[in-house]
N, C-alpha and C positions, 0 to 999 in steps of 0.2 A: 370550508369547514369539513372536518372528518366525520363521516356519518357512521352508523352502526355497521353497515356492510363492510366498510373499510377495515374496521377492527376485527370483524369476524374473519375476513379474508386473511389478514396478516397474522392474526393469532393462530389460525389453523396452519398456515405455512410455517410459522415459527415452531409449532409443536411437531410437525412432520420433520423439519430439519433437526430439531433437538433429538427426536427418536433415532433418526439416521445416524447422527454423530455419536449418540450413546452406544448404539450397536457396534459401529466401527471401532470406537474407543475400547469397548469390551474385548473384541477380538484382538486388537493391537496389544492390549495389556496382557492377555493370555499368552500371546506370542512372546512378549518381552519377559514375562515372568518365567516362562519355560526356558527361554534362552539363558536368562541369568542363572536359573537353577542348574541347568546343564553345565554351564561354565564354572559355577562355584563348586561343583563336586570334585574337580581337580583329580590329581592322582594319575595312575597309569590305567589307560583304558585298553580293552581288547579291541581288535578290529570289529567284532560283531557289536560291541557296545557303541563304538563310534558310528557305525552304520545306523543303529537304532536311534541315536541322538539326532543324527542328521535327518532321518526320515520323520521323526517327531517334529522337528523344527520346520521342515518343508511343509508338512501337513498343517501346522498352525499358521504358517504364512499363507498357505493356500486358502485356509478358512477366512483369514482376514481379508484377503483380496476378493474372495467370493462375496463376502458380506458387503464390501464396498461397491462392487459391480451391481449386485442384485438390489442393494439399497438405493443406489442412484436410479436404477431402472424403475423402481417402484415409486420413489419420491417425485420424480419429474412429472409423470402422469397425474399423480395426486395433486400436485400444485397446480397444474394446468386445469384439472377438473374443478378445483376450488375457484380459480379465476373465471371459469365458464359458468359455474352454478351461482356464484355470489357476484352479481352485477349491480 
């Protein structure tokens, strides 16, 4: 039989995972939208504009990767803490 602690544990873990994926999805969407916006501008670009576009895209991608790494590093200990506290 599934008891109250079972539900507390797994609902807490599900909330942590949902928050993690929401944050990662947000940064991925920002990257995708900026990339699409940059590509849709079309036309002739100066070298300085191209450099600026690339720097913006690299920064957005770095933000997305950083959110993934930090989010994972935070979520795993939280999940382990839940398993430890809710026995």
